[in-house]
NUMINU-428010 format. One record per residue (C-alpha): residue number from 1; residue in one letter; x, y, z. Coordinates in steps of 0.2 Angstrom, whole numbers, plus 2048, in hexadecimal, padded with zeros to 3 digits. Layout:
REM NUMINU-428010
   nr  rest    u    v    w
  NUM     a    X    Y    Z
...
END
This chain:
REM NUMINU-428010
   nr  rest    u    v    w
    1     x  791  826  806
    2     x  79C  82C  814
    3     x  7AE  826  812
    4     x  7B6  820  823
    5     x  7C7  81C  827
    6     x  7C2  809  827
    7     x  7BF  80A  815
    8     x  7D1  80B  811
    9     x  7D6  7F8  810
   10     x  7E7  7F8  818
   11     x  7F1  7E8  813
   12     x  7E7  7E3  804
   13     x  7EB  7E6  7F2
   14     x  7E0  7F1  7E8
   15     x  7DE  7E4  7DB
   16     x  7CE  7DA  7DE
   17     x  7D6  7C9  7DB
   18     x  7E5  7CD  7E7
   19     x  7D9  7D5  7F4
   20     x  7CE  7C6  7F4
   21     x  7DC  7B9  7F5
   22     x  7E7  7C3  802
   23     x  7F5  7C1  7F6
   24     x  7FF  7D0  7FC
   25     x  7F9  7CF  80E
   26     x  806  7D0  81C
   27     x  801  7BF  823
   28     x  805  7B7  813
   29     x  815  7C0  810
   30     x  81B  7BB  821
   31     x  818  7A9  81D
   32     x  81F  7AA  80B
   33     x  830  7B1  80C
   34     x  832  7AE  7F9
   35     x  824  7BA  7F6
   36     x  829  7C6  804
   37     x  83A  7C9  7FC
   38     x  833  7CC  7EA
   39     x  838  7DD  7E3
   40     x  829  7E9  7E4
   41     x  826  7FB  7E5
   42     x  81B  807  7F0
   43     x  813  815  7E6
   44     x  808  824  7E8
   45     x  7FE  82A  7D9
   46     x  7F3  83A  7D8
   47     x  7E2  839  7CF
   48     x  7D4  845  7CC
   49     x  7C3  83D  7CF
   50     x  7B4  83F  7C3
   51     x  7AD  84D  7CE
   52     x  7BD  857  7CE
   53     x  7C4  851  7DF
   54     x  7D7  84E  7E0
   55     x  7DC  83E  7E9
   56     x  7EB  833  7EB
   57     x  7ED  820  7EA
   58     x  7FA  817  7F4
   59     x  7FE  805  7ED
   60     x  80A  7F7  7EB
   61     x  80F  7EE  7DB
   62     x  81C  7E1  7D5
   63     x  819  7E6  7C3
   64     x  81A  7F5  7B8
   65     x  808  7F2  7B2
   66     x  800  7FA  7C2
   67     x  808  80B  7BF
   68     x  805  80A  7AC
   69     x  7F2  807  7B0
   70     x  7F2  815  7BD
   71     x  7FC  822  7B3
   72     x  7FA  81F  7A0
   73     x  7E9  816  7A0
   74     x  7E1  81F  7B0
   75     x  7E8  830  7AE
   76     x  7F1  830  7BF
   77     x  801  839  7C3
   78     x  80F  830  7CB
   79     x  814  83A  7DB
   80     x  820  82D  7E2
   81     x  827  81C  7E1
   82     x  832  812  7ED
   83     x  839  801  7E8
   84     x  83D  7F4  7F6
   85     x  837  7E2  7FA
   86     x  824  7DD  7FA
   87     x  824  7DB  80C
   88     x  82C  7EC  810
   89     x  820  7F4  804
   90     x  811  7EC  80C
   91     x  816  7F1  81D
   92     x  81A  803  817
   93     x  809  804  80F
   94     x  800  7FF  81F
   95     x  809  80B  829
   96     x  805  819  81D
   97     x  7F2  814  81C
   98     x  7F1  814  82F
   99     x  7F9  825  82F
  100     x  7ED  82D  822
  101     x  7DD  823  827
  102     x  7D4  833  82B
  103     x  7D7  839  819
  104     x  7CE  829  811
  105     x  7C6  82C  800
  106     x  7BC  821  7F5
  107     x  7BC  826  7E3
  108     x  7AE  824  7D7
  109     x  7AB  812  7D1
  110     x  7B6  80E  7C2
  111     x  7C1  81D  7C4
  112     x  7D1  813  7C8
  113     x  7D6  805  7BC
  114     x  7DD  7F8  7C8
  115     x  7D6  7FB  7D9
  116     x  7CD  809  7E2
  117     x  7D3  805  7F3
  118     x  7E1  80E  7FD
  119     x  7DB  81F  7F7
  120     x  7DC  82F  801
  121     x  7DA  842  800
  122     x  7EA  84C  7FE
  123     x  7F2  853  80E
  124     x  803  852  816
  125     x  810  84C  809
  126     x  813  839  80A
  127     x  826  836  80A
  128     x  827  824  804
  129     x  839  821  808
  130     x  836  826  81A
  131     x  828  81A  81B
  132     x  832  80C  813
  133     x  83F  810  821
  134     x  832  80E  82E
  135     x  82D  7FD  827
  136     x  83F  7F8  827
  137     x  840  7FD  839
  138     x  830  7F3  83D
  139     x  837  7E4  834
  140     x  847  7E5  83E
  141     x  83E  7E7  84E
  142     x  833  7D8  84A
  143     x  841  7CD  846
  144     x  84A  7D2  856
  145     x  83B  7CE  860
  146     x  839  7BD  857
  147     x  84B  7B9  85B
  148     x  848  7BD  86E
  149     x  838  7B2  86E
  150     x  842  7A3  866
  151     x  84E  7A3  875
  152     x  841  7A6  882
  153     x  83D  798  88E
  154     x  82B  796  892
END
């Protein structure tokens, strides 16, 4: 199968249950500020596929179980982690996935325990703090635009 940039599912959790429900979708988080403000982290883990190909997985979690599943149970190596709010992590993940879309990679079925989406071939380093800062700027810009729209007369 040829992997295309569209195969990276930006904005969905790698977990089947979360992806199916849209639990961590930006749409839901913008409506549910209680979820949006939850502590979360963005992570980057390196894996070796069954065929010997090295690949990276970018993801978001609100629990330590995800990293445990990827590193201890799945044999991955944690390359980076950045803590922030769930909304900021989701926005940063989407920005990253758009930026690296041409490096999309689909690992062998069952290679990753807990989601095989948001995977990519290694390339330029991914600086998680810089992407979190970009997400903060995006959030601030969106809030500013919202305030301007609230005061507009139609």
